[in-house]
C-alpha positions as CSV (number, residue, x, y, z in Angstrom):
1,M,-4.9,9.7,35.2
2,V,-7.1,10.6,32.1
3,K,-5.6,9.6,28.8
4,K,-5.8,12.4,26.2
5,I,-6.9,11.3,22.7
6,K,-4.8,12.8,19.9
7,K,-6.5,14.2,16.9
8,N,-4.1,12.3,14.6
9,E,-5.5,9.0,16.0
10,G,-8.9,9.9,14.6
11,R,-7.5,11.3,11.4
12,I,-6.3,7.8,10.4
13,Y,-9.8,6.4,10.6
14,S,-11.1,9.4,8.7
15,I,-8.6,8.9,5.8
16,I,-9.3,5.2,5.6
17,G,-13.1,5.9,5.7
18,L,-12.7,8.5,3.0
19,I,-10.9,6.0,0.8
20,C,-13.7,3.5,1.4
21,G,-16.4,6.1,0.7
22,I,-14.8,7.1,-2.6
23,I,-14.4,3.5,-3.6
24,G,-18.0,2.9,-2.6
25,L,-19.2,5.7,-5.0
26,I,-17.4,4.0,-7.9
27,V,-17.5,0.3,-7.3
28,A,-19.6,-1.3,-4.6
29,P,-21.6,1.1,-2.3
30,V,-23.3,-1.7,-0.5
31,I,-20.0,-2.9,0.9
32,F,-17.9,0.2,1.3
33,G,-20.7,2.6,2.4
34,P,-21.3,1.0,5.8
35,V,-17.5,0.7,6.3
36,A,-17.1,4.4,5.6
37,L,-20.0,5.3,7.9
38,I,-18.6,3.3,10.8
39,L,-15.1,4.6,10.3
40,G,-16.4,8.1,10.2
41,L,-18.2,7.6,13.5
42,I,-15.1,6.1,15.1
43,A,-13.0,9.0,13.9
44,R,-15.4,11.4,15.5
45,K,-15.2,9.5,18.7
46,K,-11.4,9.5,18.5
47,G,-11.3,13.3,18.2
48,D,-11.4,14.1,14.5
49,K,-14.9,15.7,14.7
50,K,-15.2,17.7,11.4
51,F,-13.6,15.3,9.0
52,G,-15.1,12.3,10.7
53,L,-18.6,13.8,10.2
54,W,-17.9,14.3,6.4
55,V,-16.7,10.7,6.1
56,A,-19.8,9.5,7.9
57,I,-22.0,11.6,5.6
58,L,-20.2,10.1,2.6
59,G,-20.8,6.6,3.9
60,G,-24.5,7.4,4.4
61,L,-24.6,8.7,0.7
62,D,-23.1,5.4,-0.4
63,I,-25.8,3.5,1.5
64,V,-28.5,5.6,-0.1
65,L,-26.9,5.0,-3.5
66,S,-27.0,1.3,-2.9
67,I,-30.7,1.4,-2.0
68,I,-31.5,3.4,-5.1
69,I,-29.5,0.9,-7.3
70,F,-31.3,-2.0,-5.6
71,I,-34.8,-0.4,-6.2
72,Y,-33.9,0.3,-9.8
73,L,-32.7,-3.3,-10.4
74,L,-35.9,-4.6,-8.8
75,S,-38.0,-2.4,-11.1
76,I,-36.3,-3.7,-14.3
77,L,-36.3,-7.3,-13.3
78,P,-39.8,-8.2,-14.4
79,S,-39.3,-6.8,-17.9
80,Y,-36.1,-8.6,-18.2
81,L,-37.6,-11.9,-17.1
82,S,-40.5,-11.6,-19.5
83,T,-38.2,-11.0,-22.5
84,A,-35.7,-13.7,-21.7
85,P,-35.7,-16.7,-24.1
86,A,-37.1,-19.9,-22.8
């Protein structure tokens, strides 16, 4: 007997992933971005194809945002270290 996967089962992962993705845009994208991406992919596998895809994309944007922030911080670090008092 094949077990049918309900759409509501995937929707729970999508909603939690959406919350993590939104928090990642505001607070800590390096932490919440991968969580949103993984939850979005799990939601797609569980049957919530469309919303799960959007959550995975949001998680990917969080990851890209964290990379941009990291590169920016690395670029300003030398000027900060040269002006720091000894």
